[in-house]
N, C-alpha and C positions, 0 to 999 in steps of 0.2 A: 465876544459870538454866540450869548444859548439865547434865541429864540428865534436866528438869523437863518435857512433856508441853504444845508450846508449844499442839497446839488445845487444851488444858486451861485457863480463868483461873483469876487465881490467885487467891485468895480474899483478900482488903481487910482488913477486916474481920466483923464475928459483926453489927454494930450498921449502921445502917441507915444516913449523914451528914445532916444535917438544915443543908440554906445559906438560908440567902436568898435566892432570885431576885429580880431586878428585871425589868420587864415592857418589853419588847421588848428584851431581852440575848442575846445565846445566848452557852450552856454546852454546853463538849464534852465530855461524860463520861468514861471509860477506860473498856473493856467486857474489856483484858486485865487490869487488876485488879497494873497493873508499876509504876504510875505512884506518881513518889514525894509529886505536889501530889494526893492523893486526896483529888477522890474523878475531881477532873477530869481529865485527860490531857496528859503531859511530852512528852509523841512516843516513849515506852515501849515501844511495842505496834510499836518498826521490827522485822528481822526471821519477826515472826509471823501468821497469818490474820486477828488483830484490827485492825476499823477501829475511830476512838471512837462514840460518839455522839452523832448533835447534837443539842438540846433547845432551843429558844427560848422563852422566860418572856410569856406572856400577858395576867398580873398580877404585881403584887409579896407575897410571899406565902413562906411559909414550904414547903420545898420535903425530899421528901426523896428522898436519890441512893441507890440499890442501890450498896451494901457489898460486898455477898459474890459481888454478879458472877452470881447461878444466876436473878436474877429472866428471869421469864417477859415482863416487863412494864417492858424494859430504855427507856430510863437511873435509872428511877423503880421504888421496892423496892414491892414483891408480900410481902413474906412469905416466902420462900424461903431467907432465912436461919434459919426455926426452924427444916429439918424438917431 
């Protein structure tokens, strides 16, 4: 991490992460891109300005979590990886 800009997230993936979420369950999306358990937080943001984003599933369905960390609709993919 030395030499990295700590105010910019790491691009974890060039595509979104499709995850089957369960109704009523909470998920914590990694906003920094450093987590080894993408797309979810593993605490790797410690020491940065980033915090995970809570997502609570309203229904059991397939959700696409942002992998590039540039979405304007966190934690969900908005197609920013295509830009």
